[in-house]
C-alpha positions, 0 to 999 in steps of 0.5 A: 692901180695898186699891185701886189708889192704895193699892198704889201709895202702899205701893210708893212708901212702902216699895220702892226707887225703881229702877223707874218702872212704868206705873200699873196693878196686875195680879192675874190673867193668862191667854193673852195677857190680863191683868186689873187689881185693878179687873177691867179686861182688858188685851192684854200686849204686853210678856210680862214682857220675853219671859218669858212667850212661852208666855203667862200661866199656861199650863196644862201648865207649871203642871201640871208645876210642881205635880206636881214641887212635890209631890214634890221642889223643892230638893236643892242641887247637892251631891246629884243629882236626877232632873230635871236629866239629863232637862233636859240631854238635852232642851235640848241636843237641842233646841239642838245644845248639847254642854254645859249649865250651869243657873243662875237669872237671865239676869244669872247666865248672863251672869256664868257665861259671862264667867267660863268664857270668861276661864278658857278664854282662859287654859287653852286659848287661852294668853292671859297671866293677868290679860289676857283681853279681852272685846268687847262692843257699845255700847248693850248690855243684859246685866243689872244685876250689878256685873260686867255694869254695868261694860261698859254705855254706859248712864249710868243703868245704870253711873253711881255704881256704879264702880269697875268690873272691867277687861277689856272692849272696846266697839264699835259694834253692827252694824259688823263692821269695828270689831269686826275692828279691836278683836280682839287676841291677848288677845281671848277672846270677843265677847258680843253680843245678836243684836237689841238689845232694851232699846236699842229693838229694834236689828236689825243689817244683813244679813250682820253676824253672818255676818261676826262668825262668820267673824272669830271662827273665824279669830281663835279668839274665842268668839262668845257670843250673849245670847239671853235675850230673843231666844231661844225663839221670840221672833224667829220662830226657836227662836234668833235666830242662825238668821236668818243661819244661824250657830251661836254658841260659847256661848248664853245663854237664860233668861226664857221658859225657865220660861214665867214660872213660875220664875227659870231660865236656862242657858249653852249651850256647846260642850264646850271652854268649859264643859269648863274649869270643875272642881268648886268653881270655880262654882256655884249653890244653886238652879241646876239644881234639880229644880223649875226643871228640871221647869218648864223641860222643860214650857216647852220642850215647849209651845213646840215642840209647840203651834207657838208659834215658827211663830206668832211668825213669822207673826203677827210679820210680820202685826203689823209689816205692820199697824203700817207701814200706820198713817199717822201723822206721829208715827212715825219707824220700825217695825221687828222680827223675829218678835214682837219689835217696836218703833215708834220715834217722832219727837222732836217726839212728846214721848216714848213714855211718854204713848203707852204710857199712852194705849194702857193706857187703851185696854187695851194694855200696852206699854213705852217704851224709850230715850225715843222708842221703844215696845216691843211683844212679845205672847206667842207664842200671840197670835192674828190677831183679838187683833192686829187689836184691838191695831192699832185701839188703836195706830191711835187713839193714833198718829193723834191728839194725846195 
């Protein structure tokens, strides 16, 4: 029987070293809890980067997956299946979308939106061929594909992978004046996260997205909101755009769209943008497969019917208040929205990773990002007493030298 060190040494010997995970070997999950191979229990405060908003191994999503897996899993889009149309109907009704393009990973959804909006720019807006520009925000994270890392400002994400595709203009996040200045007649879209997750849960100033929406409308620029992390209840609303009462032209969802069971993503759009795609111009063998659609339908259903979005709002407020009440000289700022939270440490704390290890030793799994920030994002089914217990552990770690 393999022990933890055996798993780690095998990963190190045979796997590409493109991740630096905490040294915990997980083997089981239920709700907000996960267990390692030696039987120790941990409160998951990352939720697989918000992919398991519904909690680990939600029984109703599992039942839908098993039922569909017994009947039909994949047809390709060469044929139709009986799960795709109901998925379209249900996600469109929930989000107010007019067109849906199903894909697999979040990065595929981003790439699909980039392709579609460029084509829209040429065929509808009248931008000269090859001149389309898409504005993006500094410190963005939209995935790891070649197209995406080319407009990243993270040296680790893009260093050594060029040359990159042109056509992207980078502006500071949260600066509406900089965005306005960057718009040209060739601007076809603004691709942006409502809250920058990977950058450390960076929340823009109040009114920023209201102004962005006005500028996009005025200049016939498509507003693409990457809600792959922020969407589906994570911030206490179905979509984070609701916090400022705006509507994107294109919305990207993924991660929690399957409740952690299967890679499922979608581009949600008005009819105009996705309407430019014709047969043969874009596709995916697995995109919109019946197993994915059945799982996504169940994942959306439990999210709404079991009050997870409302719980995210209430428990997020409670968790953030508790974190802010911790008196520690190590803490620079606590910020967040819903259950998308972060504790940024002062530079003299010596980096967040050692504090994540200290939390692990106490039974809490959280993730460091950008050196000094601890990201906290438990499943949306978390209860008050579980947050109280987690806060005790955060208090222990943040009020003593690690």
